[in-house]
C-alpha positions in Angstrom: 24.3 9.5 0.3 21.9 7.8 2.7 19.6 5.3 1.3 16.0 6.6 2.2 12.9 4.4 2.7 9.8 6.5 2.7 6.8 4.9 4.4 3.0 6.3 4.0 0.8 5.4 6.3 3.7 5.1 8.8 1.8 5.0 11.8 -0.4 2.0 11.2 0.3 -1.6 12.2 1.9 -2.5 8.7 4.0 0.9 8.3 5.6 0.5 12.0 6.3 -2.9 11.4 7.9 -2.0 7.9 10.1 0.8 9.6 11.6 -1.6 12.2 13.0 -3.7 9.2 13.9 -1.1 6.9 15.3 1.3 9.8 18.1 -1.0 10.3 19.3 -0.4 6.4 18.9 3.3 6.2 16.9 6.4 6.6 13.3 5.9 7.3 10.8 8.9 6.1 7.3 8.0 7.8 4.4 10.1 6.2 0.7 9.9 7.5 -2.4 12.2 8.2 -1.6 12.8 11.9 1.5 14.3 13.4 0.1 13.2 16.8 0.8 9.3 15.9 3.8 10.1 13.6 5.5 11.5 16.7 4.6 8.5 18.8 5.6 6.1 16.4 9.1 7.9 15.9 9.2 7.4 19.8 8.4 3.6 19.8 10.8 3.2 16.9 13.4 4.9 19.0 12.8 2.4 21.7 13.6 -0.4 19.5 16.9 1.2 18.5 15.6 2.6 15.2 16.6 6.3 15.4 17.3 7.6 11.7 13.6 8.3 11.6 12.0 11.5 10.3 8.2 12.1 9.6 6.2 14.5 7.5 2.2 14.9 7.8 0.7 14.1 4.5 -2.6 13.9 2.7 -2.0 11.5 -0.2 -4.9 12.8 -2.1 -2.9 16.6 -2.2 -0.6 16.6 -5.0 1.1 19.5 -3.3 1.6 17.6 -0.1 2.8 14.6 -2.1 5.3 16.9 -3.9 6.7 18.3 -0.2 7.1 14.7 1.0 8.9 13.6 -2.3 11.2 17.0 -1.5 11.9 16.0 2.0 12.9 12.6 0.9 15.4 14.2 -1.6 16.7 16.5 1.0 17.8 13.3 3.3 19.4 11.0 0.8 18.9 8.9 -2.3 15.4 7.2 -2.8 15.8 3.3 -2.0 12.3 2.8 -1.8 8.9 4.2 -1.7 6.4 1.8 0.4 3.0 2.9 0.1 0.7 1.4 2.9 -1.6 4.2 3.3 -5.3 3.7 2.7 -8.9 3.2 3.9 -10.9 0.0 4.5 -14.7 -0.1 4.3 -15.8 0.9 7.6 -13.5 3.6 7.9 -15.1 6.1 5.2 -17.3 6.6 2.3 -17.0 5.2 -1.0 -15.9 8.4 -2.6 -13.4 9.0 0.1 -12.1 5.4 -0.4 -11.8 5.7 -3.9 -9.7 9.4 -3.3 -7.3 7.7 -1.0 -6.6 4.3 -2.3 -6.8 4.6 -6.0 -6.3 8.4 -6.5 -3.9 8.6 -3.8 -1.9 5.9 -5.3 -1.9 7.4 -8.5 -0.2 10.7 -7.0 2.2 9.0 -4.8 3.6 7.1 -7.9 3.4 9.8 -10.2 5.8 12.1 -7.9 8.3 9.3 -6.7 8.8 8.1 -10.0 10.7 11.4 -10.7 13.0 10.4 -7.8 13.5 6.6 -9.2 17.1 5.6 -10.4 18.6 2.1 -10.5 17.8 -0.1 -7.6 14.7 1.9 -6.2 11.8 -0.2 -5.6 8.1 1.0 -5.0 6.0 -1.2 -3.1 2.2 -0.6 -2.9 0.1 -2.3 -0.5 -3.2 -3.9 -2.0 -5.5 -6.3 -0.5 -6.9 -9.9 -1.2 -10.0 -8.0 -1.8 -8.7 -6.9 -5.3 -8.1 -10.5 -6.0 -11.9 -11.1 -5.7 -13.2 -8.9 -8.5 -12.6 -9.9 -12.0 -9.5 -8.2 -13.9 -11.5 -7.9 -17.0 -14.7 -5.5 -16.9 -15.8 -2.3 -17.7 -13.7 -0.8 -15.0 -10.3 -2.0 -15.9 -8.9 1.0 -18.0 -10.6 3.4 -15.6 -8.6 1.6 -12.8 -5.2 1.9 -14.8 -5.8 5.8 -14.8 -6.2 6.9 -11.6 -5.1 10.7 -12.2 -7.7 10.8 -15.0 -10.4 13.3 -15.0 -13.6 12.6 -13.5 -12.2 9.3 -11.8 -13.8 9.7 -8.6 -17.4 10.3 -10.3 -17.1 7.3 -12.9 -15.9 5.1 -9.9 -18.9 6.1 -7.9 -21.2 5.0 -10.5 -19.3 1.5 -10.6 -19.4 1.3 -6.9 -22.9 2.6 -6.6 -21.9 4.4 -3.4 -21.0 1.0 -1.5 -17.9 1.3 0.5 -16.9 -2.4 0.2 -17.5 -2.3 -3.8 -15.2 0.9 -3.9 -12.3 -0.7 -1.9 -12.5 -4.1 -3.6 -12.2 -2.0 -6.8 -9.7 0.7 -5.7 -7.4 -2.5 -4.5 -7.9 -4.3 -8.0 -6.9 -1.0 -9.2 -3.4 -0.9 -7.2 -2.8 -4.6 -8.9 -3.6 -3.0 -12.4 -1.4 0.3 -11.9 1.7 -1.8 -10.9 1.4 -3.7 -13.9 0.6 -1.3 -16.1 3.8 1.1 -14.8 6.1 -1.6 -14.7 7.6 -0.7 -17.9 7.9 3.3 -16.6 9.7 2.3 -13.8 12.1 -0.1 -15.7 13.4 2.5 -17.9 14.9 4.1 -14.8 16.1 0.8 -13.6 13.7 0.7 -11.0 11.1 -1.9 -10.1 7.5 -1.6 -8.8 5.5 -4.4 -7.0 2.4 -4.8 -4.8 1.6 -6.9 -1.6 -1.7 -8.4 -1.0 -2.2 -8.7 2.6 -5.2 -10.8 4.1 -6.7 -10.7 7.3 -3.9 -9.2 9.6 -3.8 -8.4 12.9 -3.9 -4.8 13.0 -6.2 -2.0 14.4 -7.5 -1.4 10.8 -7.8 -5.4 10.3 -9.5 -5.7 13.8 -12.1 -3.0 13.0 -13.0 -4.6 9.9 -13.1 -8.3 11.3 -15.4 -6.9 14.2 -17.9 -5.2 12.0 -18.1 -7.4 8.9 -19.6 -11.0 8.8 -17.6 -11.4 5.5 -14.2 -11.0 7.2 -15.2 -13.8 9.5 -16.0 -16.2 6.8 -12.8 -15.2 5.1 -10.8 -16.2 8.4 -12.7 -19.6 8.7 -11.4 -20.4 5.0 -7.9 -19.3 5.4 -6.0 -22.6 4.9 -3.4 -21.4 7.8 -6.3 -21.1 10.4 -4.9 -17.7 11.7 -4.7 -14.1 11.0 -1.4 -12.6 10.0 0.9 -10.4 11.7 2.0 -6.8 10.7 5.8 -8.4 10.9 4.6 -11.0 8.2 3.9 -8.1 5.9 7.2 -6.5 6.7 9.2 -9.5 5.9 7.6 -9.7 2.6 8.3 -6.2 2.0 11.9 -6.5 2.8 12.2 -9.1 0.4 10.7 -7.4 -2.5 13.0 -4.4 -1.9 16.0 -6.1 -1.7 18.7 -7.4 -4.2 17.4 -10.9 -3.8 14.3 -9.8 -5.6 16.2 -8.0 -8.2 14.1 -9.6 -11.0 10.7 -9.4 -9.6 8.7 -6.4 -11.1 5.0 -5.6 -12.2 3.3 -8.2 -10.3 1.9 -9.0 -6.7 2.7 -11.3 -3.9 -0.3 -12.3 -1.8 0.5 -12.8 1.9 -3.0 -13.9 2.9 -2.4 -17.5 4.6 -4.1 -18.9 1.4 -7.5 -17.1 1.9 -7.7 -16.2 -1.9 -6.9 -19.5 -3.3 -9.0 -21.2 -1.1 -12.2 -19.0 -1.8 -11.3 -19.2 -5.3 -11.7 -23.1 -4.8 -15.0 -22.5 -3.1 -16.5 -20.4 -5.7 -15.8 -22.9 -8.3 
């Protein structure tokens, strides 16, 4: 059977870059909220010789939608990887919506796709360097580990105080904590689960943030490599993590941020 690579946020900058690489290895199933953007992405990939591509419109905060995506993946072959890039940044939505998409949506995706996991399957979730700027230990820690708990959104609204930036950072820390927390469950199926934390990346979402937030400029100014990252640099990191070369890597995060997190920590010390 074909090996299937499911990519949420598949029409975004990172999603497309990842699809270009994994599309050379097996069947790609793109998921996103916009059918128009998905169709355009499929055409762009076809022009680059990536033709074994399917897509499905999905709202990752809707359990029925995500179940339908998992069913579609099953119909196409064996799940090799679920690569979860879908998410919202601070300028894109309210704090409540950011929590729903970035945190609850991640919980829903992982809850559904672990059912398809088998030996060799890898789940990759995109976090952010912002998740590393929040202390791991706090009143939010146990809350973040349980994204499908009752009243999750309401609890997070109280903690974020309605601030989209705070909700974003907490939600991305949540991704890091969820990855660690679920490593055992995925391992019981012979599968792995990891995350990638991008820094300032040259994507439409990244450009929107950098143009509207002075904080993004500060971080870029303090990036040791003195430049933005490219979507392809996230894609190659993901390609490594889902390969057999990374077969003993699970329950952890890979920062692909040009050294920003390390240098910001140094500046704050």
